[in-house]
A tleap script that builds the chain and sets N, CA, C and O, in Angstrom:
source leaprc.protein.ff14SB
mol = sequence {
  NMET PRO GLY VAL PRO ILE LYS PHE PHE TYR
  ASN GLY SER ILE ALA MET GLU TYR ILE LEU
  GLU PHE PRO GLU LYS GLN TYR LEU VAL PHE
  LEU ASP LEU ASN MET PRO VAL MET SER GLY
  TRP GLU PHE ILE ARG ALA MET GLU SER LEU
  GLN SER LYS LEU HIE ILE GLU ILE HIE ILE
  LEU THR SER SER ILE ASP PRO GLU ASP LYS
  LEU LYS ALA ARG LYS PHE THR GLY VAL SER
  SER PHE MET GLU LYS PRO LEU ASP GLU SER
  VAL LEU GLU LEU LEU LEU LEU ASN THR ILE
  LYS LYS ASP CSER
}
set mol.1.N position { 25.807 -28.072 -4.762 }
set mol.1.CA position { 26.015 -26.581 -4.420 }
set mol.1.C position { 26.865 -26.719 -3.081 }
set mol.1.O position { 26.311 -26.352 -2.045 }
set mol.2.N position { 27.823 -27.086 -3.030 }
set mol.2.CA position { 28.729 -27.863 -1.818 }
set mol.2.C position { 28.562 -26.478 -1.223 }
set mol.2.O position { 28.595 -25.517 -1.992 }
set mol.3.N position { 28.281 -26.179 0.835 }
set mol.3.CA position { 28.185 -25.207 1.361 }
set mol.3.C position { 27.065 -24.359 1.404 }
set mol.3.O position { 26.825 -23.283 1.951 }
set mol.4.N position { 26.564 -24.983 0.822 }
set mol.4.CA position { 24.948 -24.477 0.516 }
set mol.4.C position { 23.531 -25.621 1.523 }
set mol.4.O position { 23.072 -26.633 0.992 }
set mol.5.N position { 23.180 -25.251 2.644 }
set mol.5.CA position { 22.036 -26.045 2.934 }
set mol.5.C position { 20.778 -26.352 2.779 }
set mol.5.O position { 19.816 -25.589 2.868 }
set mol.6.N position { 20.784 -27.885 2.462 }
set mol.6.CA position { 19.399 -27.748 1.217 }
set mol.6.C position { 18.425 -28.332 2.613 }
set mol.6.O position { 19.049 -28.949 3.476 }
set mol.7.N position { 17.165 -28.162 2.774 }
set mol.7.CA position { 16.086 -28.234 3.249 }
set mol.7.C position { 15.228 -29.254 2.912 }
set mol.7.O position { 15.261 -29.611 1.735 }
set mol.8.N position { 14.299 -29.934 3.825 }
set mol.8.CA position { 13.200 -30.948 3.355 }
set mol.8.C position { 12.172 -30.808 4.069 }
set mol.8.O position { 12.203 -30.907 5.295 }
set mol.9.N position { 10.966 -30.521 3.289 }
set mol.9.CA position { 9.831 -30.315 4.452 }
set mol.9.C position { 8.880 -30.991 3.647 }
set mol.9.O position { 8.801 -31.100 2.424 }
set mol.10.N position { 8.024 -31.515 4.764 }
set mol.10.CA position { 6.864 -32.528 4.623 }
set mol.10.C position { 5.394 -31.912 3.792 }
set mol.10.O position { 4.528 -32.586 3.235 }
set mol.11.N position { 5.469 -30.410 3.936 }
set mol.11.CA position { 3.685 -30.461 3.663 }
set mol.11.C position { 4.394 -28.559 3.409 }
set mol.11.O position { 5.546 -28.265 3.087 }
set mol.12.N position { 3.586 -27.889 3.607 }
set mol.12.CA position { 3.912 -26.835 2.963 }
set mol.12.C position { 3.920 -25.428 4.242 }
set mol.12.O position { 4.263 -24.246 4.232 }
set mol.13.N position { 3.343 -26.371 5.232 }
set mol.13.CA position { 3.000 -25.260 6.450 }
set mol.13.C position { 4.201 -25.293 7.446 }
set mol.13.O position { 4.632 -24.664 8.413 }
set mol.14.N position { 4.425 -26.101 6.869 }
set mol.14.CA position { 5.930 -26.759 8.053 }
set mol.14.C position { 7.264 -25.492 7.399 }
set mol.14.O position { 7.920 -24.807 8.183 }
set mol.15.N position { 7.423 -25.417 5.944 }
set mol.15.CA position { 8.009 -24.875 5.149 }
set mol.15.C position { 8.026 -23.544 5.315 }
set mol.15.O position { 9.010 -22.851 5.572 }
set mol.16.N position { 6.696 -23.136 5.133 }
set mol.16.CA position { 6.728 -21.527 5.306 }
set mol.16.C position { 6.859 -20.762 6.259 }
set mol.16.O position { 7.003 -19.543 6.342 }
set mol.17.N position { 6.764 -22.040 7.393 }
set mol.17.CA position { 7.378 -22.174 8.996 }
set mol.17.C position { 8.975 -21.276 9.043 }
set mol.17.O position { 9.414 -20.302 9.654 }
set mol.18.N position { 9.398 -22.077 8.202 }
set mol.18.CA position { 10.735 -22.389 8.451 }
set mol.18.C position { 11.250 -20.816 8.154 }
set mol.18.O position { 11.918 -20.119 8.917 }
set mol.19.N position { 10.685 -20.420 6.665 }
set mol.19.CA position { 11.022 -19.381 5.378 }
set mol.19.C position { 10.819 -18.068 6.772 }
set mol.19.O position { 11.879 -17.697 7.275 }
set mol.20.N position { 9.650 -17.504 7.267 }
set mol.20.CA position { 9.235 -17.181 7.893 }
set mol.20.C position { 9.589 -16.562 9.409 }
set mol.20.O position { 9.196 -15.531 9.955 }
set mol.21.N position { 10.755 -17.923 9.991 }
set mol.21.CA position { 11.460 -17.511 10.577 }
set mol.21.C position { 12.506 -17.013 10.180 }
set mol.21.O position { 12.819 -15.926 10.667 }
set mol.22.N position { 13.208 -17.510 9.376 }
set mol.22.CA position { 14.422 -16.518 8.714 }
set mol.22.C position { 14.057 -16.216 7.530 }
set mol.22.O position { 14.356 -16.858 6.524 }
set mol.23.N position { 13.174 -14.901 7.582 }
set mol.23.CA position { 13.281 -14.092 6.573 }
set mol.23.C position { 14.112 -13.334 5.809 }
set mol.23.O position { 13.609 -12.659 4.911 }
set mol.24.N position { 15.761 -13.306 6.066 }
set mol.24.CA position { 16.723 -13.060 5.577 }
set mol.24.C position { 17.235 -13.623 4.627 }
set mol.24.O position { 18.150 -13.074 4.015 }
set mol.25.N position { 16.889 -14.531 4.368 }
set mol.25.CA position { 17.726 -15.760 3.417 }
set mol.25.C position { 17.043 -16.018 2.509 }
set mol.25.O position { 15.823 -15.857 2.493 }
set mol.26.N position { 17.806 -16.518 1.491 }
set mol.26.CA position { 17.719 -16.849 -0.146 }
set mol.26.C position { 17.041 -18.329 -0.031 }
set mol.26.O position { 17.489 -19.340 0.510 }
set mol.27.N position { 15.801 -18.116 -0.727 }
set mol.27.CA position { 15.539 -19.599 -0.443 }
set mol.27.C position { 15.148 -20.048 -1.763 }
set mol.27.O position { 14.304 -19.365 -2.343 }
set mol.28.N position { 15.680 -21.224 -2.424 }
set mol.28.CA position { 15.296 -21.567 -4.150 }
set mol.28.C position { 13.944 -23.002 -3.823 }
set mol.28.O position { 13.956 -23.938 -3.023 }
set mol.29.N position { 13.374 -22.760 -4.401 }
set mol.29.CA position { 12.582 -23.943 -3.217 }
set mol.29.C position { 11.600 -25.131 -4.991 }
set mol.29.O position { 11.040 -24.582 -5.940 }
set mol.30.N position { 11.727 -26.420 -4.834 }
set mol.30.CA position { 11.102 -27.184 -5.850 }
set mol.30.C position { 9.917 -27.818 -4.225 }
set mol.30.O position { 10.114 -28.436 -3.178 }
set mol.31.N position { 8.194 -26.875 -5.259 }
set mol.31.CA position { 7.506 -27.089 -4.613 }
set mol.31.C position { 6.300 -28.405 -5.362 }
set mol.31.O position { 5.520 -28.329 -6.311 }
set mol.32.N position { 6.612 -29.451 -4.475 }
set mol.32.CA position { 5.317 -30.514 -4.861 }
set mol.32.C position { 3.640 -29.644 -4.668 }
set mol.32.O position { 3.609 -28.768 -3.804 }
set mol.33.N position { 2.651 -29.851 -5.274 }
set mol.33.CA position { 1.525 -29.289 -5.912 }
set mol.33.C position { 0.567 -30.239 -4.838 }
set mol.33.O position { -0.329 -29.689 -4.197 }
set mol.34.N position { 0.860 -31.847 -4.688 }
set mol.34.CA position { 0.237 -32.514 -3.642 }
set mol.34.C position { 0.576 -32.858 -2.519 }
set mol.34.O position { 0.829 -34.062 -2.459 }
set mol.35.N position { 0.675 -32.388 -1.719 }
set mol.35.CA position { 1.100 -31.858 -0.298 }
set mol.35.C position { 0.089 -32.064 1.256 }
set mol.35.O position { -1.071 -31.680 1.410 }
set mol.36.N position { 0.780 -32.631 2.053 }
set mol.36.CA position { -0.575 -32.712 3.045 }
set mol.36.C position { -0.420 -31.367 3.371 }
set mol.36.O position { 0.295 -30.547 2.795 }
set mol.37.N position { -1.498 -31.115 4.813 }
set mol.37.CA position { -1.619 -30.687 5.571 }
set mol.37.C position { -1.851 -28.975 4.829 }
set mol.37.O position { -2.999 -28.544 4.935 }
set mol.38.N position { -0.752 -27.991 4.071 }
set mol.38.CA position { -1.054 -27.814 2.967 }
set mol.38.C position { -0.737 -27.771 1.543 }
set mol.38.O position { 0.474 -27.794 1.761 }
set mol.39.N position { -0.780 -27.742 0.681 }
set mol.39.CA position { -1.051 -27.995 -0.493 }
set mol.39.C position { -0.353 -26.563 -1.017 }
set mol.39.O position { -0.338 -25.399 -0.617 }
set mol.40.N position { 0.231 -27.334 -2.176 }
set mol.40.CA position { 1.235 -26.509 -3.324 }
set mol.40.C position { 0.852 -24.913 -2.958 }
set mol.40.O position { 1.191 -23.916 -2.321 }
set mol.41.N position { -0.015 -25.420 -3.775 }
set mol.41.CA position { -0.959 -23.752 -4.475 }
set mol.41.C position { -1.784 -23.316 -2.851 }
set mol.41.O position { -2.252 -22.193 -2.657 }
set mol.42.N position { -1.805 -23.837 -2.367 }
set mol.42.CA position { -2.200 -22.517 -0.955 }
set mol.42.C position { -0.662 -21.632 -0.778 }
set mol.42.O position { -0.397 -20.449 -0.991 }
set mol.43.N position { 0.345 -22.995 -0.202 }
set mol.43.CA position { 2.148 -22.341 -0.249 }
set mol.43.C position { 1.849 -21.306 -1.341 }
set mol.43.O position { 2.392 -20.275 -0.944 }
set mol.44.N position { 1.383 -21.118 -2.267 }
set mol.44.CA position { 2.192 -20.521 -3.428 }
set mol.44.C position { 0.926 -18.619 -2.782 }
set mol.44.O position { 1.196 -17.426 -2.641 }
set mol.45.N position { -0.287 -19.442 -2.625 }
set mol.45.CA position { -0.935 -18.423 -1.842 }
set mol.45.C position { -0.323 -17.698 -1.086 }
set mol.45.O position { 0.222 -16.683 -1.519 }
set mol.46.N position { -0.275 -18.011 0.088 }
set mol.46.CA position { 0.486 -17.298 1.330 }
set mol.46.C position { 2.174 -16.855 0.462 }
set mol.46.O position { 2.492 -15.693 0.716 }
set mol.47.N position { 2.667 -17.216 0.018 }
set mol.47.CA position { 3.878 -16.787 -0.158 }
set mol.47.C position { 3.860 -15.354 -1.589 }
set mol.47.O position { 4.780 -14.563 -1.795 }
set mol.48.N position { 2.686 -15.419 -2.262 }
set mol.48.CA position { 2.332 -14.041 -3.095 }
set mol.48.C position { 2.628 -12.928 -2.590 }
set mol.48.O position { 3.443 -12.086 -2.966 }
set mol.49.N position { 1.331 -12.959 -0.952 }
set mol.49.CA position { 1.558 -11.226 0.130 }
set mol.49.C position { 2.858 -11.122 0.493 }
set mol.49.O position { 3.219 -10.064 1.009 }
set mol.50.N position { 3.956 -12.360 0.266 }
set mol.50.CA position { 5.080 -11.688 0.992 }
set mol.50.C position { 6.251 -11.398 0.270 }
set mol.50.O position { 7.201 -10.724 0.667 }
set mol.51.N position { 6.103 -12.012 -0.936 }
set mol.51.CA position { 7.333 -12.109 -1.885 }
set mol.51.C position { 8.006 -10.825 -1.853 }
set mol.51.O position { 9.158 -10.741 -2.278 }
set mol.52.N position { 7.195 -9.493 -1.239 }
set mol.52.CA position { 8.127 -8.415 -1.810 }
set mol.52.C position { 8.915 -8.585 -0.065 }
set mol.52.O position { 10.015 -9.055 -0.358 }
set mol.53.N position { 8.904 -8.523 0.621 }
set mol.53.CA position { 9.710 -8.641 2.081 }
set mol.53.C position { 9.526 -10.760 1.629 }
set mol.53.O position { 8.355 -11.137 1.671 }
set mol.54.N position { 10.179 -11.454 1.405 }
set mol.54.CA position { 11.275 -12.485 0.703 }
set mol.54.C position { 12.074 -12.931 -0.255 }
set mol.54.O position { 11.612 -13.332 -1.323 }
set mol.55.N position { 12.965 -12.921 -0.072 }
set mol.55.CA position { 14.398 -13.537 -1.537 }
set mol.55.C position { 13.598 -15.425 -1.688 }
set mol.55.O position { 13.853 -16.475 -1.097 }
set mol.56.N position { 12.647 -15.068 -2.722 }
set mol.56.CA position { 11.903 -16.568 -2.318 }
set mol.56.C position { 12.110 -16.590 -4.297 }
set mol.56.O position { 12.253 -15.609 -5.027 }
set mol.57.N position { 12.055 -18.021 -4.684 }
set mol.57.CA position { 12.421 -18.601 -6.040 }
set mol.57.C position { 11.406 -19.947 -5.852 }
set mol.57.O position { 11.688 -20.912 -5.142 }
set mol.58.N position { 10.507 -19.840 -6.426 }
set mol.58.CA position { 9.859 -21.256 -6.323 }
set mol.58.C position { 9.575 -21.822 -7.883 }
set mol.58.O position { 9.227 -21.123 -8.835 }
set mol.59.N position { 9.744 -22.845 -7.889 }
set mol.59.CA position { 10.102 -23.689 -8.829 }
set mol.59.C position { 8.685 -24.905 -8.841 }
set mol.59.O position { 8.528 -25.095 -7.635 }
set mol.60.N position { 7.918 -25.540 -9.374 }
set mol.60.CA position { 6.630 -26.709 -9.375 }
set mol.60.C position { 7.127 -27.773 -9.806 }
set mol.60.O position { 7.089 -28.141 -10.980 }
set mol.61.N position { 7.634 -28.351 -8.889 }
set mol.61.CA position { 8.147 -29.813 -8.949 }
set mol.61.C position { 7.431 -30.876 -9.267 }
set mol.61.O position { 8.068 -31.897 -9.006 }
set mol.62.N position { 6.074 -31.155 -9.850 }
set mol.62.CA position { 5.579 -32.002 -9.515 }
set mol.62.C position { 5.211 -33.489 -10.493 }
set mol.62.O position { 5.611 -33.575 -11.654 }
set mol.63.N position { 4.364 -34.654 -9.792 }
set mol.63.CA position { 3.953 -35.608 -10.631 }
set mol.63.C position { 2.819 -34.832 -12.023 }
set mol.63.O position { 3.004 -35.219 -13.177 }
set mol.64.N position { 1.726 -33.774 -11.734 }
set mol.64.CA position { 1.077 -33.730 -12.042 }
set mol.64.C position { 1.296 -33.512 -14.068 }
set mol.64.O position { 2.385 -33.267 -14.587 }
set mol.65.N position { 0.241 -33.650 -14.693 }
set mol.65.CA position { 0.673 -33.115 -16.610 }
set mol.65.C position { -0.231 -32.850 -16.886 }
set mol.65.O position { -0.427 -32.513 -18.053 }
set mol.66.N position { -1.182 -32.863 -16.016 }
set mol.66.CA position { -2.711 -31.710 -16.230 }
set mol.66.C position { -2.354 -30.348 -16.725 }
set mol.66.O position { -1.896 -29.476 -15.987 }
set mol.67.N position { -2.542 -30.222 -17.788 }
set mol.67.CA position { -2.213 -29.051 -18.169 }
set mol.67.C position { -2.951 -27.406 -17.648 }
set mol.67.O position { -2.341 -26.343 -17.533 }
set mol.68.N position { -4.377 -27.657 -17.414 }
set mol.68.CA position { -4.815 -26.255 -15.971 }
set mol.68.C position { -3.771 -26.593 -14.858 }
set mol.68.O position { -4.106 -25.941 -13.869 }
set mol.69.N position { -3.003 -27.096 -14.673 }
set mol.69.CA position { -1.736 -26.954 -13.380 }
set mol.69.C position { -1.083 -26.349 -14.520 }
set mol.69.O position { -2.044 -26.313 -15.289 }
set mol.70.N position { -0.454 -26.024 -14.938 }
set mol.70.CA position { 0.907 -25.496 -16.067 }
set mol.70.C position { -0.040 -23.917 -16.240 }
set mol.70.O position { 0.628 -22.891 -16.111 }
set mol.71.N position { -1.595 -23.762 -16.532 }
set mol.71.CA position { -1.678 -22.503 -16.763 }
set mol.71.C position { -2.000 -21.797 -15.706 }
set mol.71.O position { -1.904 -20.571 -15.773 }
set mol.72.N position { -2.408 -22.375 -14.618 }
set mol.72.CA position { -3.276 -21.918 -13.133 }
set mol.72.C position { -1.335 -21.789 -12.317 }
set mol.72.O position { -1.326 -21.975 -11.100 }
set mol.73.N position { -0.281 -21.576 -12.807 }
set mol.73.CA position { 1.203 -21.270 -12.617 }
set mol.73.C position { 1.220 -19.950 -12.910 }
set mol.73.O position { 1.581 -18.949 -12.291 }
set mol.74.N position { 0.784 -20.139 -13.921 }
set mol.74.CA position { 1.757 -19.220 -15.066 }
set mol.74.C position { 1.150 -17.688 -14.346 }
set mol.74.O position { 1.590 -16.540 -14.387 }
set mol.75.N position { -0.199 -18.373 -13.619 }
set mol.75.CA position { -1.204 -16.782 -13.179 }
set mol.75.C position { -0.029 -15.962 -12.018 }
set mol.75.O position { -0.042 -14.750 -11.801 }
set mol.76.N position { 1.259 -17.288 -11.164 }
set mol.76.CA position { 1.583 -16.152 -10.087 }
set mol.76.C position { 2.666 -15.786 -10.524 }
set mol.76.O position { 3.222 -16.484 -11.372 }
set mol.77.N position { 3.191 -14.728 -10.118 }
set mol.77.CA position { 4.544 -14.411 -10.063 }
set mol.77.C position { 5.827 -14.933 -9.595 }
set mol.77.O position { 6.954 -14.951 -10.091 }
set mol.78.N position { 5.256 -15.413 -8.339 }
set mol.78.CA position { 6.138 -15.871 -7.504 }
set mol.78.C position { 6.720 -17.049 -8.134 }
set mol.78.O position { 7.888 -17.191 -7.774 }
set mol.79.N position { 6.147 -18.327 -9.297 }
set mol.79.CA position { 6.432 -19.019 -9.272 }
set mol.79.C position { 7.567 -18.784 -10.530 }
set mol.79.O position { 7.631 -17.837 -11.314 }
set mol.80.N position { 8.231 -19.707 -10.457 }
set mol.80.CA position { 9.509 -19.994 -11.836 }
set mol.80.C position { 9.363 -19.834 -12.824 }
set mol.80.O position { 9.418 -19.043 -13.765 }
set mol.81.N position { 8.914 -21.740 -12.148 }
set mol.81.CA position { 8.709 -22.526 -13.321 }
set mol.81.C position { 7.832 -23.558 -12.924 }
set mol.81.O position { 7.194 -23.627 -11.874 }
set mol.82.N position { 7.863 -24.345 -13.860 }
set mol.82.CA position { 6.704 -25.555 -13.938 }
set mol.82.C position { 7.488 -26.861 -14.438 }
set mol.82.O position { 7.848 -26.807 -15.614 }
set mol.83.N position { 7.783 -27.935 -13.784 }
set mol.83.CA position { 8.579 -29.025 -14.131 }
set mol.83.C position { 7.995 -30.081 -13.682 }
set mol.83.O position { 7.330 -30.134 -12.647 }
set mol.84.N position { 8.296 -31.308 -14.720 }
set mol.84.CA position { 7.437 -32.688 -13.838 }
set mol.84.C position { 8.564 -33.931 -13.391 }
set mol.84.O position { 9.695 -34.087 -13.851 }
set mol.85.N position { 8.051 -34.533 -12.622 }
set mol.85.CA position { 9.002 -35.261 -12.146 }
set mol.85.C position { 8.874 -36.636 -13.077 }
set mol.85.O position { 7.885 -37.104 -13.641 }
set mol.86.N position { 9.881 -36.979 -13.037 }
set mol.86.CA position { 11.535 -36.865 -12.475 }
set mol.86.C position { 12.168 -35.922 -12.663 }
set mol.86.O position { 11.925 -35.688 -13.847 }
set mol.87.N position { 13.237 -34.735 -12.125 }
set mol.87.CA position { 13.880 -34.414 -12.546 }
set mol.87.C position { 15.050 -34.280 -13.113 }
set mol.87.O position { 16.008 -34.396 -12.348 }
set mol.88.N position { 15.253 -34.091 -14.111 }
set mol.88.CA position { 16.876 -34.140 -14.976 }
set mol.88.C position { 17.990 -33.395 -14.089 }
set mol.88.O position { 18.020 -32.223 -13.713 }
set mol.89.N position { 18.957 -34.516 -13.858 }
set mol.89.CA position { 20.057 -33.343 -12.967 }
set mol.89.C position { 20.213 -33.185 -13.603 }
set mol.89.O position { 19.825 -34.265 -14.049 }
set mol.90.N position { 20.819 -32.264 -15.154 }
set mol.90.CA position { 20.779 -32.183 -16.446 }
set mol.90.C position { 20.199 -30.787 -16.440 }
set mol.90.O position { 20.976 -29.833 -16.481 }
set mol.91.N position { 19.257 -30.648 -16.406 }
set mol.91.CA position { 17.817 -29.440 -15.913 }
set mol.91.C position { 18.234 -28.864 -14.700 }
set mol.91.O position { 18.462 -27.664 -14.849 }
set mol.92.N position { 18.521 -29.488 -12.940 }
set mol.92.CA position { 18.783 -28.969 -12.576 }
set mol.92.C position { 19.933 -27.912 -11.978 }
set mol.92.O position { 20.001 -27.043 -11.109 }
set mol.93.N position { 21.309 -28.900 -13.587 }
set mol.93.CA position { 22.096 -27.960 -13.146 }
set mol.93.C position { 21.610 -26.430 -13.608 }
set mol.93.O position { 21.577 -25.571 -12.726 }
set mol.94.N position { 21.330 -26.164 -14.615 }
set mol.94.CA position { 20.990 -25.242 -15.382 }
set mol.94.C position { 19.897 -24.205 -15.043 }
set mol.94.O position { 19.736 -23.118 -15.596 }
set mol.95.N position { 19.202 -24.717 -14.070 }
set mol.95.CA position { 18.569 -23.647 -13.572 }
set mol.95.C position { 19.411 -23.052 -11.936 }
set mol.95.O position { 19.044 -21.998 -11.415 }
set mol.96.N position { 20.417 -23.832 -11.384 }
set mol.96.CA position { 20.721 -23.269 -10.751 }
set mol.96.C position { 22.101 -22.968 -10.985 }
set mol.96.O position { 22.778 -22.879 -9.961 }
set mol.97.N position { 22.778 -22.760 -12.244 }
set mol.97.CA position { 23.577 -21.950 -12.539 }
set mol.97.C position { 22.690 -20.701 -12.976 }
set mol.97.O position { 23.260 -19.674 -12.609 }
set mol.98.N position { 22.141 -20.579 -13.276 }
set mol.98.CA position { 21.086 -19.072 -13.725 }
set mol.98.C position { 20.570 -18.856 -12.372 }
set mol.98.O position { 20.869 -17.689 -12.120 }
set mol.99.N position { 20.039 -19.286 -11.505 }
set mol.99.CA position { 19.996 -18.889 -10.178 }
set mol.99.C position { 21.298 -18.101 -9.539 }
set mol.99.O position { 21.043 -17.029 -8.989 }
set mol.100.N position { 22.887 -18.609 -9.570 }
set mol.100.CA position { 23.822 -17.908 -9.569 }
set mol.100.C position { 24.149 -17.019 -10.170 }
set mol.100.O position { 25.050 -16.330 -9.690 }
set mol.101.N position { 23.640 -16.691 -11.311 }
set mol.101.CA position { 24.176 -15.838 -12.813 }
set mol.101.C position { 23.385 -14.357 -12.151 }
set mol.101.O position { 23.872 -13.230 -12.062 }
set mol.102.N position { 22.059 -14.817 -11.758 }
set mol.102.CA position { 21.174 -13.136 -11.223 }
set mol.102.C position { 21.478 -13.198 -9.323 }
set mol.102.O position { 20.762 -12.566 -8.547 }
set mol.103.N position { 22.122 -13.678 -9.070 }
set mol.103.CA position { 22.268 -13.163 -7.658 }
set mol.103.C position { 24.121 -12.368 -7.814 }
set mol.103.O position { 24.770 -11.831 -6.916 }
set mol.104.N position { 24.547 -12.605 -9.397 }
set mol.104.CA position { 25.779 -11.781 -8.953 }
set mol.104.C position { 25.858 -10.644 -9.518 }
set mol.104.O position { 26.793 -9.887 -9.253 }
savepdb mol mol.pdb
quit
């Protein structure tokens, strides 16, 4: 998406700090569950309590194939999807198009 900045964070804590520093922005987050410092699950729990104040859409993107992780992800209203790595370009394009349509 030309003109849309992409940020990479190596742990959930740094990502959360950035989001809280700029709460007025819209965020489309691709979240790995296995991160150092703050795991993906910890990030989701922290964002759940702030979701009404933020414009954030979380998509889990992980190497986990554990069915329990998929079930757990469904329990969080802030999680829009659960995808396994590697991310296919066509899936990403469809996801971005749907996100743009929702915002229009």
